[in-house]
N, C-alpha and C positions, 0 to 999 in steps of 0.2 A: 629417345629411338634413336638411331639409326638412317641418315637421307634415305627413302626407298628407292629401291633397283627397281624401272618397269620394264614389262616384257617387250614393249614396243610401244613409243610412243611418236608423236611429230616432232620434226626435224628441221628448223628453216634453216636457209645456208646463213651462213659466216657474212655472205656479201652481199645480204638483204636482198639479191633477186625479186623475190617478191612481192617486196613493198614498192620496185618500181612498178610492178605492171597495174597490182590493185592503185595503188595511187594515180595512173593513168585514167583507170575506168571509172575512177573518183572525178579527177579534173575534167573527161571529158564528157561526165554525164552518165554513162553507159550502165547504171546499175540494172541489169536487166537480163533477161535468158538472151541473150545476144549481143557481139561486141565485136570488136579487134581482137580482144583476147580469148574466146570462145573459137573464132576461124583459126587465129596463129596458136593453139592448142591442140585446134585437129590436127592441123598442117604439121607440126613438128610434132608430135609424137606417132604421128603415119610413118613419117620421116625415121624418126628414131629406131623403130622396128620392123620398116621396109616395108607395109603397107600402104596399098592406094589411097584407100581412101579410111574415113574415122567421121565418126558421131560423138559428142561432149555431149555426156547425158547427167542426170540427176546422180545415179549410183549404177554400183555395177550389176544391182540386182538388174533396175531397168532395161541395162544392155543386154544381158541373159533372155528377158522377154521379149524387147524386138527382135533379139535374132530369134528368139522362136517363132517369131511371127513370120516375120521374113522368109524361115523354113520352112513356112506353109503349115505350121502346127497346130492343130486346133483340137476342139471335143472327140474324145475317144481315142487321139491317136496316141502312139507308146512315144515315150522316148526312155531312151540310154541313160542313166546319171551313176554317177562314182558313188558308190555308198559310203565312202570314205572322205566325207567335205565339210562344210558348212551349210546350213540351209538354205541360204541363199541361192545356192546353187540349184535348190529342187522345188522352193516356192514358185519360180516363176511357170513352172512345168504344169502345177496345178492353178496358176492362174489362169492359162488358155484350156484348163478343163481337159488337158489330159492325163497321160495315167506311166507314173513314174514306175521303172523297170531298176532297181539297184545294182549295181553291179562291182564285185568284189576285188581289192587290189592284193597286189603281187607282193612279195618281200622284197624283189630288186628296185623298183621303182616306190615302192608305198602309192602308187597309182593304179590307173583301171587297170583289170589285166588281161591281157591278148587273149589267155587261155578261156577266162571267163566271158570272156568280150564273146567270144565263137560260141559258145555253150551257150549265150542270151540269143543269139540268131539262130541256131537251131529249133530253139524254143520260141524266138519272137520274130518271124521273117518280115513279117507288116510292119516293122519299125520304122517310123516318120524321122528319129533324127537322133544322134547319139553327143551328149554332150560329155567332155573329156577337162578333165580337173589335173592341173597341175602343182600339186600340193605343197606348201611349206616354201615353193621356189623349188622343187625339184622337179624336172620334166619329167613326162607320161615319155612311154617308148615311143613316139609317134609314127616312127615307118612301118612298126607292127599293126599298129592302130588305123592308119590310114588305109593300108592293102585290104583289112577286114572290111574297113567301111565303103571304098571302092570297090569290092567285090560286090555290095550289096545294096550302091548307089545311093546311100544315105545322105544326107546333112551332116554337118560333122562343127559345133561348138565348142570353140576353146575357152575355158575358165581359167582366164590367167591372170586372173584376181593376185593372189599371191606370187606370182612368177614374175613380175615388170624385170629386165633384165637378164632372166635368163636365157640361154642358149641351149638349143637340140642339134645336134652335127655342124654349129654354125649359126642356126638360121632362132630366132628369135622364136619363142615361146609365145603363143598368140596369133600366128598367121600362117599356120598349116591347113588348119579346116578353111572351112567356107566360110565364118564370123569367127573373130577372137574378142574377147571382153578383158578391161580392165578396171581394177576401184584402186583409187584414192582414197579409202576411207584414212581414220586418222591414225590407224596403226598399220599403214603401208607402209612398202619400203620408199615411198613417196606420198602427199600427201597434198590434198586443196582443203582439208578439212570434211570433205566428203567428194561425191561426183563418181564418174564412171566413163568409161569410154569404149564404140562400138569399132572394130577393125573389120574390114576385110578389102578383096581385091575389085571385091562388084562393086563397081563406086554410085551402078546406079540404084542398088539394092540400100547402099547406106544413104544416099539421098532420099527415098523413099523411107527411111526408119527416121531422118530429120523430120519429115513431114509426119510422121507417125507422132513424134515427140511433141512438136508445136501443136498437138491436140486437133492434126490432119485437118487446118484450115485450107479450105481450096482458093486459089487465084480469084480472087470476085470482090470487088468493092465492098459490098456484103458478109456478115459472118456467114460461111456457107461451109459443110462439114456436109463429105458424101462418104468418108470410113470414118472408123471409131479411132478416136484418139486418144493421146494421154498427156499429160503434164509432167514431162521428162527433161527436158532442156537444160542443161550447165548453164549457171550464171553466170556473167561477165567477170564477176570478183571473184570468184572458184576458179575460175580459169584462168584468169589471172597468177594465183598463188602456185596451181600447177605448170604452169608455163617457168615459172621460177623455180619450182622443184624439180624439174626437168633438167635444170641444167646444172645440176649437184647427184643426180640418178647412180652416176658410176661408184661417185666417191661411196654411198652410200653402201653399192652394191661390194665394192671393196672390202668395207669395215665390217659387211655381216658375213664376208667369207672368213675376215678373219677373227668374227669370234667364234664360229664353227671349228674352226681352225684350234683355236686357242682352248674352245672346253675338250676338242676330239683328245688330241696334243695330252691334257693334264688331267681326263676321266677315263680315257678310252681303252685304259689296263686295267681298271677295277674291273672284280668280278661279277661277272653279269651281267656286262654293261655295254650297248653294241649302238651306232650313232645313225643315224638316217642315212640311206643309201647313197652310196657315188657311183657311177659311170663315166667309163672313156667318153661317151657320147654325149656327157650331160654336163654346163657348165650354168649351175645353178647358180640363184641370188641369195643363198641362205638365207630366207625371211626371217624365219624361226628355227633356230638352234634345236634338234628333237633327237630323244635318246631312247632306247627301250632297255627295260631291265628285267632281266628274267632268273636273277638269284633270291638272299634274302632279303635284300632292301628291295622294297616296293615304291611305285610313283609318287602314292600317298604321303611316304615317307620324308621322300624329297620336300615335296610341295611342302609340307608342314614343316619344317624344318627351317627351309628357306623363309616361308611367313614369319615365324618367330623371328628370324631376323630384317625384317622388313623386305622381303625381297619375293616379287610377282613371281609366278610360274603356272603353266595350268596343264591340264592334261589333254593327250592327241584329241583330237574331233570324235565326240562319240556318231557311231555311225548311222548312217540314216534310216537302213532298216529296222535298227533298234531304236527308232525315238519312237515317243507317244504316237503322236499323230501322222506318220508312214509307215509304220508296222505291218498295218494291213496290206501294203504294197509288194511284190514279189520281190525276189533278193534271188542270184545269181553267185555261186560261188563257194570256195572253200573256209570261210569263217577266218582269213588273213586280218582284213578288217579289224574284227570283234580284236583278233589278240594283238594287234597294234594300239588300240583303243585302251584294252586292260594292265596292256606295258609299257606305255607312253608317255610322255611328260617332254612339255617344251620349256625349255629354259629362257631364260631374258634375255634378248637378242636385240635392245633398245642402242640405234645406233650414237647416240651420246655417250655411253657406258665407257668410262677412262679403264685403262689397264687395274688399279686399287679394283675398281668394282669387279671386276669379270678374278680377279684373286680371290675378294670375297667372296661371289659364289660358290667357287672352288674348293674353296675352305668348310664351307659347310657343308657342301654335300660331300666332300672328303671324311669327314668327321664320323660320316654313319657308317663308314667301312671299319672304321676305328675303334667303336663302344662293342 
């Protein structure tokens, strides 16, 4: 059996940056959800993306949850959410006993459709917050989306879990809305084995999020709690891995973009093949290289052919409004997200892939057009 090619997996730095910080945590005995690595990771990530403050948390999901709380979302409130995303975007809405309304994508960005968003506001003018996702590292059209949201005076939360290192018109995704979140899960462009980050220019609200994330423990000698709290703080060891990974973020983005351009060059001319969109204002990190197939060769054909050669791939996210748990909630749009799911496939985009690995993937896929 040939060596397996993975979709996206952890890639530690060649320089060993991560171990330096982890060793420091062990040497100082700060094996806890606080310490210099946590403080440093918050500071360095905020500086990297151009945000005033950040809170290091146990996951990107936790970051979305606290962002919703900070935005005042509670029981019965309506929250707009892109339908073409992973369930971690939508789940925290349910944690708050709020009501998700799922918004369709457009073909121009694969992200939330400004047209559908306008329609949703007409139908639900009392909405409390809007979550925007930057799918697969592609930026949503933030100018149009922010203009619409500002007219309705609604909080905006950016789920940039997949888009660290992506720019929209020269500005980092995750920094346009009231709150932005990043993920350091094992498959992300940089990983700390887990963890997430909540960023905002509202330093007071980030301080409050840190308070909630540490069980809302009041300033008292005894244990006193005046608000509901959560065990959401990041470990000092995990934060050390994240600090080391942040040093090689630009290298990882460069490699991801190389992989995307390689696939597009080699496969883009095949009948019925179209790659995820690029726009003049979007500088994507190309976290996952994805394509849609509209001809005789279908996504399942590609995935099965790759799997036979021990190569991992996967479908585009199944829209939330089509999921058994979420199908009871309203959906606004024209079905673009459903077509992207039906026709889409994500190709292996691991930053450890060699040119030989890429050639191997391309050869398998091209073979489907020769048969």
